[in-house]
C-alpha positions as CSV (number, residue, x, y, z in Angstrom):
1,M,112.4,79.9,92.5
2,A,110.7,80.0,95.8
3,K,112.7,81.1,98.9
4,Q,111.9,79.9,102.4
5,T,110.9,82.6,105.0
6,N,110.5,82.1,108.7
7,I,108.1,84.1,110.8
8,R,107.0,84.1,114.4
9,L,103.3,84.1,115.3
10,D,101.6,84.5,118.6
11,D,100.0,81.2,119.7
12,G,96.5,82.5,119.2
13,I,97.2,83.9,115.8
14,R,98.9,80.7,114.7
15,A,95.9,78.6,115.9
16,A,93.4,80.8,114.1
17,A,95.6,80.8,110.9
18,E,95.9,77.0,111.0
19,E,92.1,76.7,111.4
20,R,91.5,79.0,108.4
21,A,94.0,77.1,106.4
22,K,92.4,73.8,107.2
23,R,88.9,75.2,106.1
24,R,90.5,76.1,102.8
25,G,92.2,72.8,102.4
26,L,95.7,74.4,102.6
27,S,98.7,74.0,104.8
28,L,99.6,76.9,107.1
29,Q,102.5,77.7,104.7
30,G,100.2,77.7,101.7
31,Y,97.6,79.8,103.4
32,L,100.1,82.4,104.5
33,A,101.8,82.5,101.1
34,D,98.4,83.1,99.5
35,L,97.6,85.9,101.9
36,I,100.9,87.6,101.2
37,E,100.6,87.2,97.4
38,Q,97.1,88.6,97.5
39,D,98.2,91.6,99.5
40,V,101.2,92.3,97.2
41,N,98.9,92.0,94.1
42,E,96.3,94.4,95.6
43,S,99.0,96.9,96.5
44,R,100.5,96.7,93.0
45,A,97.1,97.2,91.4
46,A,96.3,100.2,93.7
47,F,99.7,101.7,92.8
48,M,99.1,101.2,89.1
49,A,95.6,102.7,89.3
50,G,97.0,105.7,91.1
51,A,99.7,106.1,88.6
52,Q,97.3,105.9,85.7
53,A,95.0,108.5,87.4
54,F,98.0,110.8,87.9
55,I,99.1,110.5,84.3
56,A,95.6,111.2,83.1
57,S,95.2,114.2,85.3
58,Y,98.5,115.8,84.3
59,A,99.1,114.6,80.8
60,T,98.2,117.9,79.2
61,A,100.4,119.9,81.6
62,F,103.4,117.5,81.0
63,E,102.9,117.8,77.2
64,E,102.8,121.6,77.4
65,E,105.9,121.7,79.6
66,F,108.0,119.0,78.0
67,G,106.5,118.4,74.6
68,E,105.1,115.3,73.0
69,D,108.5,113.5,72.7
70,R,108.9,112.5,76.4
71,Y,110.9,109.4,75.6
72,P,114.2,110.4,74.0
73,G,115.7,107.8,71.7
74,L,112.3,106.4,70.6
75,P,110.9,107.4,67.2
76,A,108.2,110.1,67.3
77,D,104.6,109.2,66.8
78,T,104.1,110.7,63.3
79,T,100.4,110.1,63.4
80,R,99.8,112.3,66.4
81,S,102.3,115.0,65.2
82,A,100.6,115.1,61.7
83,S,97.1,115.4,63.2
84,R,98.2,118.1,65.6
85,D,100.0,120.1,62.8
86,A,96.9,119.9,60.7
87,A,94.8,121.5,63.4
């Protein structure tokens, strides 16, 4: 469900935004909503990429410190445990 949000824009910014919206065949509201959605999605993607890089960089250290079963309550991955025990 979409919620309405009110914002205040400087006259010059509003005019420029309206022109850009018009060139894209959008209303001002649609144009601004698209910009915000794009920014949020880019921020989310950047965060996820950073989180994945962090996990990849420190996975060995975490496993050494805390062990392989980092998710209490979930069944252990018997394939990884068996292959590690065989080594």
